[in-house]
C-alpha positions as CSV (number, residue, x, y, z in Angstrom):
1,M,22.9,65.4,-25.8
2,A,21.6,67.6,-22.8
3,K,22.9,67.1,-19.3
4,V,21.2,67.7,-16.0
5,K,22.7,68.3,-12.5
6,L,21.0,66.4,-9.8
7,T,21.4,67.1,-6.1
8,L,20.0,64.8,-3.5
9,V,18.3,67.3,-1.1
10,K,16.4,64.9,1.1
11,G,17.3,61.6,2.7
12,V,16.2,58.1,1.8
13,S,15.8,56.6,5.3
14,K,12.0,56.6,5.5
15,R,11.3,55.9,1.7
16,T,10.1,52.8,0.1
17,P,12.5,50.2,-1.1
18,A,11.8,51.0,-4.7
19,Q,12.7,54.8,-4.1
20,R,15.9,53.8,-2.4
21,A,16.9,51.5,-5.2
22,T,16.2,54.3,-7.7
23,V,18.3,56.9,-5.8
24,T,21.2,54.4,-5.6
25,A,20.7,53.5,-9.3
26,L,21.2,57.2,-10.2
27,G,24.6,57.0,-8.4
28,F,23.9,58.9,-5.1
29,K,25.7,57.8,-1.9
30,R,24.7,60.5,0.4
31,T,22.5,63.6,0.9
32,N,23.6,66.8,-0.7
33,Q,25.7,65.0,-3.4
34,V,25.7,66.4,-6.9
35,I,25.8,64.4,-9.9
36,E,25.7,65.1,-13.6
37,K,23.8,62.7,-16.0
38,E,23.0,62.7,-19.7
39,V,19.4,63.0,-20.4
40,S,17.8,59.9,-21.8
41,P,14.4,58.2,-21.4
42,A,15.6,56.0,-18.7
43,V,17.2,58.6,-16.6
44,T,14.2,60.8,-17.1
45,G,12.0,58.0,-15.7
46,M,14.1,57.7,-12.7
47,I,14.1,61.3,-12.0
48,N,10.4,61.6,-12.1
49,K,10.1,58.6,-9.8
50,V,12.1,60.5,-7.0
51,K,11.7,64.1,-8.0
52,H,10.5,65.0,-4.5
53,L,14.0,64.1,-3.2
54,L,16.0,65.8,-5.9
55,K,16.9,69.3,-7.1
56,V,17.2,69.2,-10.9
57,E,19.1,71.8,-13.0
58,N,19.5,71.8,-16.7
59,I,23.1,72.3,-17.9
């Protein structure tokens, strides 16, 4: 399957609880952290929900 590289570029301090939970569920613990994920419908939905906080690159 395809992979994406995700970077958290904005903080979550002033975001809604749902957005904070989504960022945590993706595996982020701090700003500027980079994570690689397999593309699946669930991961794509989470990325779309917080795409304004992320930088997404296809691998």
